[in-house]
PLY file of the C-alpha trace (Angstrom):
ply
format ascii 1.0
element vertex 199
property float x
property float y
property float z
element edge 198
property int vertex1
property int vertex2
end_header
96.99 109.49 122.06
99.93 108.54 119.87
98.63 107.91 116.32
100.76 104.77 116.02
99.21 103.27 119.16
95.74 104.16 117.91
96.43 102.50 114.56
97.95 99.45 116.29
94.72 98.93 118.20
93.11 97.96 114.88
94.96 94.66 115.07
92.41 93.37 117.58
89.64 93.91 115.03
91.22 91.56 112.49
89.54 88.22 111.94
91.63 85.06 112.33
92.07 84.87 108.56
93.06 88.56 108.36
95.52 88.15 111.23
97.15 85.24 109.36
97.44 87.46 106.28
98.90 90.23 108.46
101.58 87.84 109.75
102.30 86.54 106.24
102.65 90.08 104.88
104.96 91.27 107.68
107.14 88.16 107.27
107.33 88.63 103.51
108.18 92.31 103.78
110.93 91.77 106.35
112.45 88.74 104.63
111.86 89.49 100.92
111.53 93.32 101.07
108.77 93.57 98.46
105.15 92.64 97.84
104.36 93.01 94.14
100.77 93.30 92.92
101.62 91.91 89.48
102.85 88.60 90.92
99.70 86.50 90.92
100.25 84.78 94.28
100.94 88.17 95.94
98.01 90.14 94.51
95.60 89.44 97.36
98.30 90.12 99.98
99.16 93.42 98.27
95.51 94.52 98.38
95.25 93.49 102.03
98.27 95.63 102.97
96.94 98.64 101.05
93.53 98.32 102.76
95.24 98.16 106.16
98.16 100.50 105.47
97.73 102.53 108.68
98.11 99.36 110.76
101.19 98.27 108.80
102.75 101.74 109.02
102.21 101.76 112.79
103.56 98.22 113.18
106.75 98.95 111.26
107.29 102.32 112.95
107.57 100.41 116.25
110.69 98.73 114.88
112.08 102.01 113.49
111.25 100.93 109.95
108.78 102.06 107.32
106.97 101.00 104.18
107.36 102.69 100.83
104.62 102.08 98.33
104.06 102.99 94.73
100.49 102.14 93.84
100.97 103.09 90.19
103.62 100.35 89.88
101.94 98.08 92.42
104.87 97.66 94.80
105.17 97.86 98.58
108.72 97.90 99.96
110.14 97.49 103.46
112.70 100.07 104.56
114.62 99.08 107.65
117.67 100.48 109.33
120.93 99.11 110.65
121.18 95.33 110.59
117.89 94.91 108.69
119.49 96.24 105.51
120.47 93.93 102.70
124.15 93.98 101.79
125.18 93.35 98.20
128.55 92.57 96.65
130.13 94.97 94.15
128.97 92.77 91.25
125.44 92.66 92.65
125.35 96.46 93.04
126.54 96.88 89.44
123.90 94.37 88.34
121.15 96.34 90.12
122.32 99.49 88.33
122.18 97.64 85.02
118.70 96.33 85.80
117.56 99.84 86.72
118.78 101.18 83.38
117.19 98.29 81.48
113.96 98.81 83.40
113.95 102.51 82.44
114.33 101.49 78.79
111.50 98.97 79.04
109.14 100.50 81.61
106.44 101.33 79.09
105.91 97.58 78.75
104.81 97.26 82.38
101.16 96.43 83.01
99.23 94.90 85.89
99.71 91.40 84.54
102.99 91.44 82.63
106.52 92.61 83.27
109.15 93.69 80.76
111.35 90.84 79.61
115.02 90.81 78.58
117.37 87.99 77.74
120.40 86.96 79.74
122.49 88.13 76.76
120.84 91.61 76.97
121.75 91.81 80.65
125.30 90.55 80.12
125.99 92.96 77.26
124.68 95.95 79.21
126.64 94.89 82.31
129.87 94.55 80.33
129.32 97.91 78.58
128.54 99.86 81.76
131.22 98.37 84.00
133.85 97.97 81.27
134.40 94.50 82.69
133.30 91.10 81.43
131.19 89.24 83.93
132.16 85.55 84.10
129.49 82.85 83.74
129.73 81.66 87.38
129.49 85.23 88.69
126.59 85.91 86.31
124.70 82.86 87.56
125.30 83.81 91.21
124.25 87.44 90.65
121.06 86.48 88.82
120.13 83.95 91.51
120.70 86.51 94.26
118.69 89.23 92.52
115.92 86.74 91.89
115.85 85.88 95.60
115.68 89.64 96.33
112.54 89.85 94.14
114.04 92.24 91.60
113.76 89.76 88.74
112.21 86.42 87.90
114.24 83.94 85.90
112.25 82.07 83.29
115.11 79.67 82.67
117.32 77.52 84.86
120.06 76.71 82.36
121.34 80.32 81.93
121.66 80.14 78.17
122.06 83.55 76.47
118.50 83.42 75.15
117.08 82.64 78.61
114.49 85.20 79.68
114.49 87.49 82.71
111.35 89.30 83.88
112.06 92.75 85.30
109.95 93.45 88.38
108.67 96.94 89.22
110.53 96.59 92.54
113.72 97.59 90.67
113.03 101.35 90.75
112.30 101.17 94.49
115.59 99.37 95.09
117.61 102.25 93.64
116.14 105.73 93.18
116.64 107.97 90.16
119.15 110.24 91.98
121.22 107.28 93.19
121.11 105.81 89.68
122.37 109.04 88.09
125.11 109.33 90.71
126.25 105.72 90.23
126.31 106.02 86.44
128.36 109.22 86.76
130.82 107.46 89.08
131.20 104.59 86.63
131.75 107.01 83.73
134.27 109.03 85.77
136.12 105.81 86.59
136.32 104.96 82.89
137.37 108.44 81.76
139.80 108.73 84.68
141.52 105.57 83.48
141.78 106.94 79.97
143.21 110.29 81.15
146.03 108.56 82.99
147.19 106.58 79.96
0 1
1 2
2 3
3 4
4 5
5 6
6 7
7 8
8 9
9 10
10 11
11 12
12 13
13 14
14 15
15 16
16 17
17 18
18 19
19 20
20 21
21 22
22 23
23 24
24 25
25 26
26 27
27 28
28 29
29 30
30 31
31 32
32 33
33 34
34 35
35 36
36 37
37 38
38 39
39 40
40 41
41 42
42 43
43 44
44 45
45 46
46 47
47 48
48 49
49 50
50 51
51 52
52 53
53 54
54 55
55 56
56 57
57 58
58 59
59 60
60 61
61 62
62 63
63 64
64 65
65 66
66 67
67 68
68 69
69 70
70 71
71 72
72 73
73 74
74 75
75 76
76 77
77 78
78 79
79 80
80 81
81 82
82 83
83 84
84 85
85 86
86 87
87 88
88 89
89 90
90 91
91 92
92 93
93 94
94 95
95 96
96 97
97 98
98 99
99 100
100 101
101 102
102 103
103 104
104 105
105 106
106 107
107 108
108 109
109 110
110 111
111 112
112 113
113 114
114 115
115 116
116 117
117 118
118 119
119 120
120 121
121 122
122 123
123 124
124 125
125 126
126 127
127 128
128 129
129 130
130 131
131 132
132 133
133 134
134 135
135 136
136 137
137 138
138 139
139 140
140 141
141 142
142 143
143 144
144 145
145 146
146 147
147 148
148 149
149 150
150 151
151 152
152 153
153 154
154 155
155 156
156 157
157 158
158 159
159 160
160 161
161 162
162 163
163 164
164 165
165 166
166 167
167 168
168 169
169 170
170 171
171 172
172 173
173 174
174 175
175 176
176 177
177 178
178 179
179 180
180 181
181 182
182 183
183 184
184 185
185 186
186 187
187 188
188 189
189 190
190 191
191 192
192 193
193 194
194 195
195 196
196 197
197 198
């Protein structure tokens, strides 16, 4: 018997409450990509998915997708293909790279209950330094809102003042791997040095 079909049969053993949690978790993973243990309202859902990971793996394999999980960081991520992928603008991609670098700098501050925190000014300065471009306030606001909706960060402020705080979620490393990060940073550096060589 196909292992996926065998694992899928476990769905009939779920109680009504568990089946509701199963539906909530699958909706969250497909719409928001991540379930993060350190987010208080997601902790129970995270534990439910981990306890029933074979069922979730089987379910998502039926739609040619998979789950990636890092239990040390407490993150479960949905990995789809084709039209299930999230498309980001150039500014958003640069912002994710910046967040990944900032997260690497701050990752020792991560615990089960707290996330590293930076200010909007920290983010803006790092973005400007890495891209060699100044991000405008409107673009900054739009990028931060989008990345917040993607569950990479949580904004602790709504007025976007430079001292406003941004929580860095452990979903950031799963959004861009170490190899992709190194490659992207190299490309940005090459772009900068290429411009200097031509002058």
